[in-house]
Every structure is written in C-alpha cells, then in structure tokens.
DSSP file (Angstrom, degrees, kcal/mol; ACC not computed):
  #  RESIDUE AA STRUCTURE BP1 BP2  ACC     N-H-->O    O-->H-N    N-H-->O    O-->H-N    TCO  KAPPA ALPHA  PHI   PSI    X-CA   Y-CA   Z-CA
    1    1 A M              0   0    0      0, 0.0     2,-0.1     0, 0.0     0, 0.0   0.000 360.0 360.0 360.0 130.4   77.1   47.1   85.4
    2    2 A T     >  -     0   0    0      1,-0.1     4,-2.7     4,-0.0     5,-0.2  -0.342 360.0-112.7 -76.3 162.4   80.6   46.3   86.7
    3    3 A S  H  > S+     0   0    0      1,-0.2     4,-2.5     2,-0.2     5,-0.2   0.891 118.9  50.6 -60.9 -40.5   82.1   48.2   89.5
    4    4 A A  H  > S+     0   0    0      2,-0.2     4,-2.3     1,-0.2    -1,-0.2   0.909 111.1  48.7 -66.1 -41.2   84.7   49.8   87.2
    5    5 A H  H  > S+     0   0    0      2,-0.2     4,-2.6     1,-0.2     5,-0.2   0.921 112.2  48.8 -63.4 -43.7   82.0   50.9   84.8
    6    6 A F  H  X S+     0   0    0     -4,-2.7     4,-2.9     1,-0.2     5,-0.2   0.918 111.3  49.5 -62.2 -44.4   80.0   52.4   87.6
    7    7 A D  H  X S+     0   0    0     -4,-2.5     4,-2.6     2,-0.2    -1,-0.2   0.897 112.2  48.2 -62.7 -40.8   83.0   54.2   89.0
    8    8 A A  H  X S+     0   0    0     -4,-2.3     4,-2.5     2,-0.2    -2,-0.2   0.929 114.4  45.4 -65.2 -45.1   83.9   55.6   85.5
    9    9 A E  H  X S+     0   0    0     -4,-2.6     4,-2.6     2,-0.2     5,-0.2   0.923 113.2  49.8 -63.8 -43.9   80.3   56.8   85.0
   10   10 A R  H  X S+     0   0    0     -4,-2.9     4,-2.5    -5,-0.2     5,-0.2   0.936 111.2  49.8 -59.5 -48.9   80.1   58.3   88.4
   11   11 A F  H  X S+     0   0    0     -4,-2.6     4,-2.0    -5,-0.2    -2,-0.2   0.933 111.7  49.0 -56.4 -48.3   83.4   60.1   87.9
   12   12 A R  H  X S+     0   0    0     -4,-2.5     4,-2.2     1,-0.2    -2,-0.2   0.935 114.8  42.6 -58.3 -50.1   82.1   61.5   84.5
   13   13 A Y  H  X S+     0   0    0     -4,-2.6     4,-2.6     1,-0.2    -1,-0.2   0.804 111.1  54.9 -74.0 -28.3   78.8   62.7   85.8
   14   14 A L  H  X S+     0   0    0     -4,-2.5     4,-2.3    -5,-0.2    -1,-0.2   0.891 109.6  47.8 -69.5 -37.5   80.2   64.2   89.0
   15   15 A I  H  X S+     0   0    0     -4,-2.0     4,-2.4    -5,-0.2    -2,-0.2   0.943 113.7  47.9 -63.2 -48.0   82.7   66.2   86.9
   16   16 A L  H  X S+     0   0    0     -4,-2.2     4,-2.4     1,-0.2    -2,-0.2   0.916 112.7  47.9 -59.6 -44.8   79.8   67.3   84.7
   17   17 A A  H  X S+     0   0    0     -4,-2.6     4,-2.5     1,-0.2    -1,-0.2   0.911 112.1  49.1 -65.0 -41.2   77.6   68.2   87.7
   18   18 A A  H  X S+     0   0    0     -4,-2.3     4,-2.5     2,-0.2    -1,-0.2   0.901 112.0  48.9 -65.4 -38.9   80.3   70.2   89.4
   19   19 A Q  H  X S+     0   0    0     -4,-2.4     4,-2.7     2,-0.2    -2,-0.2   0.914 112.0  48.9 -64.1 -42.6   81.1   72.1   86.2
   20   20 A R  H  X S+     0   0    0     -4,-2.4     4,-2.6     2,-0.2    -2,-0.2   0.912 111.0  50.2 -64.5 -43.7   77.4   72.9   85.7
   21   21 A L  H  X S+     0   0    0     -4,-2.5     4,-2.3     2,-0.2    -2,-0.2   0.946 113.4  45.5 -59.8 -49.3   77.0   74.1   89.3
   22   22 A G  H  X S+     0   0    0     -4,-2.5     4,-2.6     1,-0.2    -2,-0.2   0.902 112.2  51.8 -59.7 -41.8   80.1   76.4   88.9
   23   23 A Q  H  X S+     0   0    0     -4,-2.7     4,-3.0     2,-0.2    -2,-0.2   0.898 109.1  49.9 -63.4 -41.5   78.8   77.6   85.5
   24   24 A R  H  X S+     0   0    0     -4,-2.6     4,-2.5     2,-0.2     5,-0.2   0.930 112.7  47.0 -62.0 -44.8   75.4   78.5   87.0
   25   25 A Q  H  X S+     0   0    0     -4,-2.3     4,-2.4    -5,-0.2     5,-0.2   0.930 114.7  47.0 -63.5 -44.6   77.0   80.4   89.9
   26   26 A M  H  X S+     0   0    0     -4,-2.6     4,-2.8     2,-0.2     5,-0.3   0.920 111.2  51.1 -64.7 -45.6   79.4   82.2   87.5
   27   27 A N  H  X S+     0   0    0     -4,-3.0     4,-2.6     2,-0.2    -2,-0.2   0.930 112.6  46.3 -57.5 -47.3   76.5   83.1   85.1
   28   28 A A  H  X S+     0   0    0     -4,-2.5     4,-1.6     1,-0.2    -2,-0.2   0.926 115.0  46.2 -63.0 -45.7   74.4   84.6   87.9
   29   29 A S  H  X S+     0   0    0     -4,-2.4     4,-0.6    -5,-0.2    -2,-0.2   0.900 116.4  43.5 -66.7 -39.7   77.3   86.5   89.4
   30   30 A M  H ><>S+     0   0    0     -4,-2.8     5,-2.9    -5,-0.2     3,-1.0   0.879 109.0  57.6 -74.2 -35.6   78.5   87.9   86.1
   31   31 A K  H ><5S+     0   0    0     -4,-2.6     3,-1.6    -5,-0.3    -1,-0.2   0.884  98.9  61.2 -58.4 -37.3   75.0   88.7   84.9
   32   32 A A  H 3<5S+     0   0    0     -4,-1.6    -1,-0.3     1,-0.3    -2,-0.2   0.764 111.1  39.1 -62.4 -24.7   74.6   90.9   88.0
   33   33 A I  T <<5S-     0   0    0     -3,-1.0    -1,-0.3    -4,-0.6    -2,-0.2   0.193 122.9-103.0-111.8  16.4   77.4   93.1   86.7
   34   34 A G  T < 5S+     0   0    0     -3,-1.6     2,-0.3     1,-0.2    -3,-0.2   0.771  82.2 114.8  75.2  29.6   76.4   92.9   83.1
   35   35 A L      < -     0   0    0     -5,-2.9    -1,-0.2    -8,-0.1    -2,-0.2  -0.865  58.3-131.8-125.7 159.8   79.0   90.4   81.9
   36   36 A T     >  -     0   0    0     -2,-0.3     4,-2.3    -3,-0.1     5,-0.2  -0.678  35.7-109.3 -94.6 161.9   79.1   86.9   80.5
   37   37 A P  H  > S+     0   0    0      0, 0.0     4,-2.1     0, 0.0     5,-0.2   0.877 121.2  54.2 -57.7 -37.0   81.5   84.4   81.9
   38   38 A A  H  > S+     0   0    0      2,-0.2     4,-2.1     1,-0.2     5,-0.1   0.904 108.8  48.5 -64.6 -39.7   83.6   84.5   78.7
   39   39 A Q  H  > S+     0   0    0      1,-0.2     4,-2.5     2,-0.2    -1,-0.2   0.896 109.3  52.9 -67.2 -38.6   83.8   88.3   79.1
   40   40 A S  H  X S+     0   0    0     -4,-2.3     4,-2.4     1,-0.2    -2,-0.2   0.890 108.0  50.7 -65.6 -36.4   84.9   88.0   82.7
   41   41 A E  H  X S+     0   0    0     -4,-2.1     4,-2.8     2,-0.2     5,-0.2   0.921 109.5  51.0 -65.0 -43.0   87.6   85.5   81.7
   42   42 A V  H  X S+     0   0    0     -4,-2.1     4,-3.1     1,-0.2     5,-0.3   0.932 110.3  49.4 -56.7 -46.6   88.9   88.0   79.1
   43   43 A I  H  X S+     0   0    0     -4,-2.5     4,-2.5     1,-0.2    -2,-0.2   0.926 112.2  47.5 -59.8 -45.4   88.9   90.8   81.6
   44   44 A R  H  X S+     0   0    0     -4,-2.4     4,-1.2     2,-0.2    -1,-0.2   0.916 114.6  46.2 -64.4 -42.2   90.9   88.6   84.1
   45   45 A V  H >X S+     0   0    0     -4,-2.8     4,-2.0     2,-0.2     3,-0.5   0.940 113.6  48.2 -66.7 -44.8   93.4   87.5   81.5
   46   46 A L  H 3X S+     0   0    0     -4,-3.1     4,-2.2     1,-0.2    -2,-0.2   0.903 107.3  57.3 -61.2 -39.6   93.9   91.0   80.2
   47   47 A G  H 3< S+     0   0    0     -4,-2.5    -1,-0.2    -5,-0.3    -2,-0.2   0.830 115.6  36.6 -58.5 -31.5   94.3   92.2   83.8
   48   48 A Q  H << S+     0   0    0     -4,-1.2    -1,-0.2    -3,-0.5    -2,-0.2   0.717 130.9  26.3 -91.5 -24.9   97.2   89.8   84.1
   49   49 A H  H  < S+     0   0    0     -4,-2.0    -2,-0.2    -5,-0.1    -3,-0.2   0.304  85.9 174.5-127.6   7.1   98.8   90.0   80.7
   50   50 A Q     <  +     0   0    0     -4,-2.2    46,-0.1    -5,-0.2     2,-0.1  -0.366  57.9  42.5 -74.4 152.5   98.0   93.4   79.1
   51   51 A P  S    S+     0   0    0      0, 0.0     2,-0.3     0, 0.0    45,-0.2   0.639  84.5 149.8 -75.2 152.9   98.9   94.6   76.6
   52   52 A I  E     -A   95   0A   0     43,-1.5    43,-2.9    -2,-0.1     2,-0.1  -0.985  43.9-110.7-147.5 151.2   98.5   91.5   74.6
   53   53 A T  E  >  -A   94   0A   0     -2,-0.3     4,-2.6    41,-0.2     5,-0.2  -0.405  31.6-113.0 -79.4 161.6   97.6   90.7   71.0
   54   54 A L  H  > S+     0   0    0     39,-0.6     4,-2.5     2,-0.2     5,-0.2   0.907 118.1  52.0 -59.5 -42.9   94.3   89.0   70.0
   55   55 A K  H  > S+     0   0    0      2,-0.2     4,-1.3     1,-0.2    -1,-0.2   0.935 111.6  45.7 -62.1 -46.4   96.2   85.9   69.0
   56   56 A D  H  4 S+     0   0    0      1,-0.2     4,-0.4     2,-0.2    -1,-0.2   0.884 111.5  52.6 -66.4 -37.8   98.0   85.6   72.3
   57   57 A L  H >X S+     0   0    0     -4,-2.6     3,-2.0     1,-0.2     4,-0.8   0.944 106.0  54.1 -60.0 -46.9   94.8   86.3   74.2
   58   58 A G  H 3< S+     0   0    0     -4,-2.5     3,-0.5     1,-0.3    -1,-0.2   0.809 103.0  57.4 -58.5 -31.4   93.1   83.5   72.3
   59   59 A E  T 3< S+     0   0    0     -4,-1.3    -1,-0.3     1,-0.2    -2,-0.2   0.592 108.7  46.8 -76.7  -9.4   95.8   81.1   73.4
   60   60 A L  T <4 S+     0   0    0     -3,-2.0     2,-0.3    -4,-0.4    -1,-0.2   0.508  88.7 101.1-105.8  -8.0   95.1   81.9   77.1
   61   61 A L     <  +     0   0    0     -4,-0.8    86,-0.1    -3,-0.5    87,-0.1  -0.617  38.7 177.3 -88.2 136.9   91.3   81.6   77.1
   62   62 A I  S    S+     0   0    0     -2,-0.3    -1,-0.2    85,-0.1   -24,-0.1   0.784  81.2  51.0 -98.6 -39.7   89.6   78.5   78.5
   63   63 A C  S    S+     0   0    0    -26,-0.1     2,-0.5     1,-0.1   -25,-0.1   0.736 108.8  54.6 -72.1 -23.3   86.0   79.5   78.1
   64   64 A E  S    S-     0   0    0    -26,-0.1     2,-0.3    -6,-0.1    -3,-0.1  -0.945  70.4-157.0-120.0 124.7   86.3   80.5   74.4
   65   65 A S        +     0   0    0     -2,-0.5    -3,-0.1     2,-0.1    -6,-0.1  -0.716  60.5   5.6 -98.3 153.2   87.6   78.3   71.7
   66   66 A G  S    S-     0   0    0     -2,-0.3    -2,-0.1    -8,-0.1     0, 0.0  -0.318 117.8 -13.2  75.5-162.1   89.1   79.6   68.5
   67   67 A S        -     0   0    0      1,-0.1     3,-0.4    -2,-0.1     4,-0.2  -0.570  52.8-152.6 -76.6 131.4   89.7   83.3   67.8
   68   68 A P     >  +     0   0    0      0, 0.0     4,-2.7     0, 0.0     5,-0.2   0.121  57.2 123.3 -87.5  24.1   87.9   85.6   70.3
   69   69 A S  H  > S+     0   0    0      1,-0.2     4,-2.7     2,-0.2     5,-0.2   0.878  73.9  44.9 -57.3 -44.0   87.7   88.4   67.7
   70   70 A R  H  > S+     0   0    0     -3,-0.4     4,-2.3     2,-0.2    -1,-0.2   0.911 113.4  51.1 -65.8 -40.6   83.8   88.8   67.9
   71   71 A L  H  > S+     0   0    0      1,-0.2     4,-1.9     2,-0.2    -2,-0.2   0.911 112.8  45.7 -62.3 -42.2   83.9   88.7   71.7
   72   72 A I  H  X S+     0   0    0     -4,-2.7     4,-2.6     2,-0.2     5,-0.2   0.914 109.1  55.3 -67.5 -43.7   86.6   91.4   71.8
   73   73 A D  H  X S+     0   0    0     -4,-2.7     4,-2.3    -5,-0.2    -2,-0.2   0.916 109.4  47.7 -56.1 -42.3   84.7   93.5   69.2
   74   74 A R  H  X S+     0   0    0     -4,-2.3     4,-2.2     1,-0.2    -1,-0.2   0.889 111.4  50.2 -64.4 -40.1   81.7   93.4   71.5
   75   75 A M  H  <>S+     0   0    0     -4,-1.9     5,-2.8     2,-0.2     6,-1.2   0.828 109.4  50.8 -70.2 -31.9   83.8   94.3   74.5
   76   76 A V  H ><5S+     0   0    0     -4,-2.6     3,-1.5     4,-0.2    -2,-0.2   0.934 110.9  49.7 -65.3 -47.7   85.4   97.3   72.6
   77   77 A Q  H 3<5S+     0   0    0     -4,-2.3    -2,-0.2     1,-0.3    -1,-0.2   0.886 109.8  51.3 -55.8 -41.5   81.8   98.4   71.8
   78   78 A D  T 3<5S-     0   0    0     -4,-2.2    -1,-0.3    -5,-0.1    -2,-0.2   0.470 116.6-114.9 -79.9  -1.7   80.8   98.1   75.4
   79   79 A G  T < 5S+     0   0    0     -3,-1.5    22,-0.5     2,-0.2    21,-0.4   0.718  87.1 111.0  78.2  21.3   83.8  100.2   76.5
   80   80 A L  S   <S+     0   0    0     -5,-2.8    18,-2.2     1,-0.2     2,-0.4   0.764  77.3  30.3 -95.4 -31.3   85.5   97.4   78.4
   81   81 A V  E     -B   97   0A   0     -6,-1.2     2,-0.4    16,-0.3    -2,-0.2  -0.951  65.7-158.0-131.8 145.5   88.5   96.8   76.2
   82   82 A E  E     -B   96   0A   0     14,-3.1    14,-1.9    -2,-0.4     2,-0.4  -0.942  10.8-139.1-124.6 151.8   90.5   99.2   73.9
   83   83 A K  E     -B   95   0A   0     -2,-0.4    12,-0.2    12,-0.2    -2,-0.0  -0.865  17.6-174.4-104.8 139.1   92.7   98.4   70.9
   84   84 A E  E     -B   94   0A   0     10,-2.6    10,-3.5    -2,-0.4    -2,-0.0  -0.989  33.9 -97.6-131.1 146.7   96.0  100.2   70.3
   85   85 A P  E     -B   93   0A   0      0, 0.0     8,-0.2     0, 0.0     5,-0.1  -0.270  36.8-112.4 -61.2 141.2   98.2   99.9   67.3
   86   86 A H        -     0   0    0      6,-1.8     3,-0.1     3,-0.4     6,-0.1  -0.590  26.1-132.1 -69.1 132.6  101.2   97.5   67.5
   87   87 A P  S    S+     0   0    0      0, 0.0    -1,-0.1     0, 0.0     3,-0.1   0.774  97.0  20.6 -63.9 -28.1  104.3   99.7   67.4
   88   88 A S  S    S+     0   0    0      1,-0.2     2,-0.4     4,-0.0    -2,-0.0   0.489 121.7  49.7-122.5  -2.9  106.1   97.7   64.8
   89   89 A D    >   -     0   0    0      3,-0.1     3,-1.7    -3,-0.1    -3,-0.4  -0.882  55.9-163.7-144.1 106.7  103.5   95.6   62.9
   90   90 A A  T 3  S+     0   0    0     -2,-0.4    -1,-0.1     1,-0.3    -4,-0.1   0.627  86.8  70.5 -66.7 -13.3  100.4   97.3   61.5
   91   91 A R  T 3  S+     0   0    0     -6,-0.1     2,-0.3     2,-0.0    -1,-0.3   0.716  98.2  58.3 -74.8 -18.6   98.7   93.9   61.1
   92   92 A F    <   -     0   0    0     -3,-1.7    -6,-1.8    -6,-0.1     2,-0.3  -0.767  62.3-164.3-112.8 153.8   98.4   93.6   64.9
   93   93 A V  E     - B   0  85A   0     -2,-0.3   -39,-0.6    -8,-0.2     2,-0.4  -0.956  20.3-126.2-129.3 154.2   96.8   95.6   67.7
   94   94 A Y  E     -AB  53  84A   0    -10,-3.5   -10,-2.6    -2,-0.3     2,-0.4  -0.786  20.9-144.7 -95.3 144.1   97.4   95.4   71.4
   95   95 A L  E     +AB  52  83A   0    -43,-2.9   -43,-1.5    -2,-0.4     2,-0.3  -0.866  25.2 162.1-108.3 143.9   94.4   94.9   73.7
   96   96 A R  E     - B   0  82A   0    -14,-1.9   -14,-3.1    -2,-0.4     2,-0.2  -0.983  39.8 -94.0-153.1 159.8   94.1   96.5   77.1
   97   97 A L  E     - B   0  81A   0     -2,-0.3   -16,-0.3   -16,-0.2   -17,-0.1  -0.468  31.9-137.1 -72.9 143.1   91.4   97.2   79.7
   98   98 A T     >  -     0   0    0    -18,-2.2     4,-2.8    -2,-0.2     5,-0.2  -0.412  38.7 -94.1 -82.6 172.0   89.7  100.5   79.7
   99   99 A P  H  > S+     0   0    0      0, 0.0     4,-2.0     0, 0.0     5,-0.1   0.889 131.8  51.4 -55.3 -37.8   89.0  102.2   83.1
  100  100 A T  H  > S+     0   0    0    -21,-0.4     4,-2.2     2,-0.2   -20,-0.2   0.928 110.0  48.4 -64.4 -45.2   85.6  100.6   83.0
  101  101 A G  H  > S+     0   0    0    -22,-0.5     4,-2.3     1,-0.2    -1,-0.2   0.889 109.5  53.2 -60.1 -40.7   87.1   97.2   82.3
  102  102 A T  H  X S+     0   0    0     -4,-2.8     4,-1.6     2,-0.2    -1,-0.2   0.893 108.2  49.7 -64.5 -39.0   89.6   97.7   85.1
  103  103 A E  H  X S+     0   0    0     -4,-2.0     4,-1.5    -5,-0.2    -1,-0.2   0.904 110.2  50.5 -66.3 -40.5   86.7   98.4   87.5
  104  104 A K  H  X S+     0   0    0     -4,-2.2     4,-2.6     1,-0.2    -2,-0.2   0.892 105.0  58.8 -63.2 -37.6   84.9   95.3   86.3
  105  105 A A  H  X S+     0   0    0     -4,-2.3     4,-2.5     1,-0.2    -1,-0.2   0.899 103.6  51.2 -58.0 -41.0   88.2   93.4   87.0
  106  106 A R  H  X S+     0   0    0     -4,-1.6     4,-2.0     2,-0.2    -1,-0.2   0.905 110.7  48.1 -63.6 -40.7   88.1   94.4   90.6
  107  107 A T  H  X S+     0   0    0     -4,-1.5     4,-2.1     2,-0.2    -2,-0.2   0.893 111.4  49.8 -66.1 -41.0   84.5   93.2   91.0
  108  108 A I  H  X S+     0   0    0     -4,-2.6     4,-2.8     1,-0.2    -2,-0.2   0.906 109.0  52.8 -64.6 -42.1   85.3   89.9   89.3
  109  109 A E  H  X S+     0   0    0     -4,-2.5     4,-2.7     2,-0.2    -2,-0.2   0.903 108.0  51.4 -60.7 -40.6   88.3   89.4   91.7
  110  110 A E  H  X S+     0   0    0     -4,-2.0     4,-2.2     2,-0.2    -1,-0.2   0.933 110.6  47.7 -62.2 -46.0   86.0   90.0   94.6
  111  111 A F  H  X S+     0   0    0     -4,-2.1     4,-2.3     1,-0.2    -2,-0.2   0.936 114.1  47.5 -60.2 -46.5   83.6   87.3   93.4
  112  112 A E  H  X S+     0   0    0     -4,-2.8     4,-2.9     1,-0.2     5,-0.2   0.886 109.3  52.6 -62.7 -40.0   86.5   84.9   92.8
  113  113 A E  H  X S+     0   0    0     -4,-2.7     4,-2.2     2,-0.2    -1,-0.2   0.903 111.2  47.5 -63.0 -41.2   88.0   85.5   96.2
  114  114 A N  H  X S+     0   0    0     -4,-2.2     4,-2.4     2,-0.2    -2,-0.2   0.892 112.2  49.8 -65.0 -39.8   84.6   84.8   97.8
  115  115 A M  H  X S+     0   0    0     -4,-2.3     4,-2.4     2,-0.2    -2,-0.2   0.932 112.1  47.4 -64.9 -45.5   84.3   81.6   95.7
  116  116 A Y  H  X S+     0   0    0     -4,-2.9     4,-2.1     2,-0.2    -2,-0.2   0.871 110.7  52.2 -65.0 -36.5   87.8   80.5   96.7
  117  117 A R  H  X S+     0   0    0     -4,-2.2     4,-1.6    -5,-0.2    -1,-0.2   0.932 110.1  48.8 -63.4 -45.3   87.1   81.2  100.3
  118  118 A D  H  X S+     0   0    0     -4,-2.4     4,-1.4     1,-0.2    -2,-0.2   0.904 110.8  50.0 -61.5 -40.6   83.9   79.1  100.2
  119  119 A L  H  X S+     0   0    0     -4,-2.4     4,-2.8     1,-0.2    -1,-0.2   0.889 107.8  54.4 -64.0 -37.3   85.8   76.3   98.5
  120  120 A G  H  < S+     0   0    0     -4,-2.1    -1,-0.2     1,-0.2    -2,-0.2   0.809 104.9  54.2 -67.2 -28.9   88.4   76.5  101.2
  121  121 A L  H  < S+     0   0    0     -4,-1.6    -1,-0.2     1,-0.2    -2,-0.2   0.830 114.9  40.2 -72.2 -31.5   85.7   76.1  103.8
  122  122 A L  H  < S+     0   0    0     -4,-1.4    -2,-0.2     1,-0.2    -1,-0.2   0.852 123.0  34.0 -81.5 -37.4   84.5   72.9  102.2
  123  123 A F  S  < S-     0   0    0     -4,-2.8    -1,-0.2    -5,-0.1     2,-0.0  -0.972  75.9-129.6-128.1 126.5   87.8   71.3  101.3
  124  124 A P     >  -     0   0    0      0, 0.0     4,-2.4     0, 0.0     3,-0.5  -0.365  38.2-106.1 -62.2 154.4   91.2   71.4  103.1
  125  125 A N  H  > S+     0   0    0      1,-0.2     4,-2.7     2,-0.2     5,-0.2   0.865 120.4  54.6 -52.3 -41.4   94.0   72.5  100.8
  126  126 A Q  H  > S+     0   0    0      1,-0.2     4,-2.1     2,-0.2    -1,-0.2   0.902 110.2  46.3 -62.6 -41.2   95.4   68.9  100.7
  127  127 A E  H  > S+     0   0    0     -3,-0.5     4,-2.3     2,-0.2    -2,-0.2   0.921 113.0  48.7 -67.4 -43.6   92.0   67.6   99.5
  128  128 A M  H  X S+     0   0    0     -4,-2.4     4,-2.5     1,-0.2    -2,-0.2   0.896 111.4  50.8 -63.6 -39.1   91.6   70.3   96.9
  129  129 A S  H  X S+     0   0    0     -4,-2.7     4,-2.5    -5,-0.3    -1,-0.2   0.901 108.6  51.6 -64.3 -40.3   95.2   69.6   95.7
  130  130 A M  H  X S+     0   0    0     -4,-2.1     4,-2.1     2,-0.2    -2,-0.2   0.936 112.0  46.0 -62.1 -47.5   94.4   65.9   95.4
  131  131 A V  H  X S+     0   0    0     -4,-2.3     4,-2.4     1,-0.2    -2,-0.2   0.911 112.7  50.6 -62.8 -42.6   91.3   66.6   93.3
  132  132 A S  H  X S+     0   0    0     -4,-2.5     4,-2.5     1,-0.2    -1,-0.2   0.897 108.7  51.6 -63.4 -40.3   93.2   69.1   91.1
  133  133 A D  H  X S+     0   0    0     -4,-2.5     4,-2.1     2,-0.2    -1,-0.2   0.898 109.8  50.1 -63.5 -39.2   96.0   66.5   90.5
  134  134 A T  H  X S+     0   0    0     -4,-2.1     4,-1.7     2,-0.2    -2,-0.2   0.925 112.4  46.2 -64.8 -43.5   93.4   63.9   89.4
  135  135 A L  H  X S+     0   0    0     -4,-2.4     4,-2.3     1,-0.2    -2,-0.2   0.870 109.9  54.4 -67.4 -35.7   91.8   66.4   87.0
  136  136 A Q  H  X S+     0   0    0     -4,-2.5     4,-2.4     1,-0.2    -1,-0.2   0.917 106.0  52.4 -61.5 -42.0   95.2   67.4   85.7
  137  137 A K  H  < S+     0   0    0     -4,-2.1     4,-0.3     1,-0.2    -1,-0.2   0.903 111.2  48.1 -58.7 -41.5   95.9   63.7   85.0
  138  138 A L  H  < S+     0   0    0     -4,-1.7     3,-0.3     1,-0.2    -1,-0.2   0.897 122.4  32.6 -66.9 -40.6   92.6   63.6   83.0
  139  139 A L  H >< S+     0   0    0     -4,-2.3     3,-2.4     1,-0.2     6,-0.4   0.622  89.1  95.7 -93.1 -15.1   93.4   66.8   81.1
  140  140 A S  T 3< S+     0   0    0     -4,-2.4    -1,-0.2     1,-0.3    -2,-0.1   0.683  92.3  38.5 -61.6 -20.9   97.1   66.7   80.7
  141  141 A H  T 3  S+     0   0    0     -3,-0.3    -1,-0.3    -4,-0.3    -2,-0.1   0.234  97.6  98.5-110.9  14.1   97.1   65.1   77.2
  142  142 A S  S X  S-     0   0    0     -3,-2.4     3,-1.8     1,-0.1     4,-0.4  -0.566  88.3-105.1 -95.7 164.5   94.1   67.0   75.8
  143  143 A P  T >> S+     0   0    0      0, 0.0     3,-1.0     0, 0.0     4,-0.6   0.822 118.3  61.3 -58.2 -31.8   94.2   70.0   73.6
  144  144 A I  H 3> S+     0   0    0      1,-0.2     4,-2.4     2,-0.2     5,-0.2   0.661  83.4  82.0 -70.3 -14.1   93.2   72.3   76.5
  145  145 A A  H <> S+     0   0    0     -3,-1.8     4,-2.5    -6,-0.4    -1,-0.2   0.863  86.1  55.6 -60.8 -36.9   96.4   71.3   78.4
  146  146 A D  H <> S+     0   0    0     -3,-1.0     4,-2.7    -4,-0.4    -1,-0.2   0.933 109.6  46.4 -59.8 -45.7   98.5   73.8   76.4
  147  147 A T  H  X S+     0   0    0     -4,-0.6     4,-1.8     1,-0.2    -2,-0.2   0.934 112.3  50.0 -61.4 -45.8   96.2   76.7   77.5
  148  148 A L  H  <>S+     0   0    0     -4,-2.4     5,-3.1     1,-0.2     6,-0.6   0.886 111.6  49.6 -59.6 -40.5   96.2   75.4   81.1
  149  149 A R  H ><5S+     0   0    0     -4,-2.5     3,-1.7     1,-0.2    -2,-0.2   0.932 108.6  51.2 -63.8 -47.6  100.0   75.3   80.9
  150  150 A K  H 3<5S+     0   0    0     -4,-2.7    -1,-0.2     1,-0.3    -2,-0.2   0.820 110.3  50.7 -62.5 -29.4  100.3   78.9   79.5
  151  151 A R  T 3<5S-     0   0    0     -4,-1.8    -1,-0.3    -5,-0.2    -2,-0.2   0.516 115.9-117.1 -83.4  -5.4   98.0   80.1   82.3
  152  152 A G  T < 5S+     0   0    0     -3,-1.7    -3,-0.2    -4,-0.3    -2,-0.1   0.772  80.4 123.1  75.6  25.8  100.2   78.3   84.9
  153  153 A L      < +     0   0    0     -5,-3.1     2,-0.5    -6,-0.2    -4,-0.2   0.493  54.5  70.3-101.1  -5.3   97.3   76.0   86.0
  154  154 A L  S    S-     0   0    0     -6,-0.6     2,-0.2    -5,-0.1    -2,-0.1  -0.955  75.4-140.1-112.3 132.0   99.0   72.7   85.3
  155  155 A R        -     0   0    0     -2,-0.5    -2,-0.1     1,-0.1     5,-0.0  -0.500  29.3 -98.4 -81.6 155.3  101.8   71.6   87.6
  156  156 A D    >>  -     0   0    0     -2,-0.2     3,-2.4     1,-0.1     4,-0.7  -0.596  36.5-122.7 -65.3 131.2  104.9   69.8   86.4
  157  157 A P  G >4 S+     0   0    0      0, 0.0     3,-0.8     0, 0.0     4,-0.5   0.797 111.1  62.9 -51.7 -29.9  104.3   66.1   87.0
  158  158 A A  G >4 S+     0   0    0      1,-0.2     3,-0.5     2,-0.2    -2,-0.0   0.790  97.8  57.2 -65.9 -26.1  107.4   66.0   89.1
  159  159 A E  G <4 S+     0   0    0     -3,-2.4    -1,-0.2     1,-0.2    -3,-0.0   0.750 101.0  56.8 -74.2 -23.4  105.8   68.4   91.6
  160  160 A T  G <<        0   0    0     -3,-0.8    -1,-0.2    -4,-0.7    -2,-0.2   0.555 360.0 360.0 -86.7  -9.9  102.8   66.2   92.2
  161  161 A D    <         0   0    0     -3,-0.5    -1,-0.2    -4,-0.5    -2,-0.1   0.452 360.0 360.0 -85.1 360.0  104.8   63.2   93.3
C-alpha cells in the first residue's frame, strides 16, 4: 500500500468513525427525550425558519433525503409540529412547532450547547476551523452542498483563504 493510498483510506475511515461516534451520541441523547435524530433536526430547523412549507423544509434537512412528508406526519401525530393553511395557495401548508415541539427545541439546544462546549475543550477554534475547511472542500461539489449553503454551514471560499 502506498503512502497516498494509506492516507486516503485513513482519511475515509476517520471521517466514518467520527460520524458514527457523533450519531451514537445523538441517538442516545435524543432517545432520552423521545425523539430520533431526524426529528430533532426538523425541530431545530423549524425553530429557526418557521413557518415554512414542507418543500422548503426538505431543502434544509441534512439527515433526511427526499421529501420529509412521512416524518412530518408522524411529528404532527406526536404533537410536535402543526400544519396551518397557506394563506394564498391551498396546495401548500405552513409548518410550525407546537408548544411541545418548542419545549423539545430547548432541550435539543441544551444538548447541542454541551456538545459544542465539549468539542471546544478538545479542539481550539483554529483547529476546528481547519478541519471544517477540509470537510467543506470535500463536500463543496456534492449534492449536499446546496443544503449546507442554505443552512449557512458552508463558507464562501474567499473567506477561507
């Protein structure tokens, strides 16, 4: 195995391992409050962008590909999200958090703040920024890049120089 091959394989598996670690932590934390990671992402996005149409919500989700209609239907059933008629187009509805969904949003924010604090203890801001820039370079030409841009999670390349 060449050095370049080893480095590429190592890079790939370190990304995978980090993602799996984060996913396990997220699963456990969200399970404790009766949510899935996908539901928690919907709640966070709605908290920042409500009211929003189902189509627009789908364009902002990273955890869920395609239309999140079944996920939203379940969250409506669970009393986390409510649908309200679009004022000018009966084909669309607006989505917003219910009071229960808003309370869950606060709990999710607390979990995320603790996670970000822990990351900050492990990595200085400059180091975290360098890793993020490397991952941005990897993802910037992939289909998920549009979603990341809409969420404000990709920097303009001129900012990273």
